[in-house]
N, C-alpha and C positions, 0 to 999 in steps of 0.2 A: 213511775206516767203512765197513762193507760192512753190508750188512740180510741176516739171520740168517735170514729167514723165508724166502728162494729158495733157499738155500745146500743145503737136502736136498730129494729129492723126493719129491710126496707119496706115500701108499696107491695101489697099482695095481689098479682092480678091473676083476675079469675075466666072462665069463661063467660063469654057474652059482654064485656066491659068493652067500654070505645077508650081507643086509646091515637095517642100521634106516635108516627113512624120519626123519628129522629133522622134528619139528613144534613149532614156537614155543609155538602155544597149547594143547599137551597135557605132560604129565609123563614125562619121559623114558626110565621104567618102561612107559609107555603106547602107545610108539613102536612103529607097527605093520612090523610083517614081511615080509620079501618078497626075490624071486630076480632074478638078472638074467639077462636073456634077451637082452640085445644090447648091446654100446656103440659109443656113436658116436666115431668120434674126429675130433679138429678138423683144419685145414691142416698143423698143425705136429708132427701126430701122438700127440697127448698126449689122452690120452680126457678128454672133457668132461658127457657125456650118456649116461647109459644107460637104457635099458626096463628098465622091471621087473617082475615078477608077483605081484602082490597079492592077499589073500585075495578085495578087492573087484575086482579086474580089473588089466588092465593099465594101466602109467603112464609119461610120460617125467620123466625129472629129473634137477636137475643133481649131476653126482657130490661134492660140495662138502655139496649136504644129504643126504650118506648116511654111515651110520656101518657100517665092515665089519666083519664078525664073525670073531671067529679062531676054524680048523678045527684039528682034535685033532690032526692032521694036523702043522699048523705049528707047535702049539705045545710038540709030541714034540720038535721038531728043535731046541728053542732048548739052548743051552747050559747047563749047570748055572748059577746066580744070577740069568741071565737072566728069566725069568718071573716072577720079583718086583714 
């Protein structure tokens, strides 16, 4: 048996992406919006931490606590029936 959880790679967060910062104490509708200023790579070359710019200032956050927002260009490139 295999572990399906690790068979696909996670979303790649790059510089200048827009993300929502997850917070367990507030509703998802109220999660703060942030822009990725820089990404910090681990020894294995995988991004695990990123520096963010929010309305309250700059913070460093683990990638697992970020939700990548789709951009208009990436949604337009999807084939029909894939964006549903």
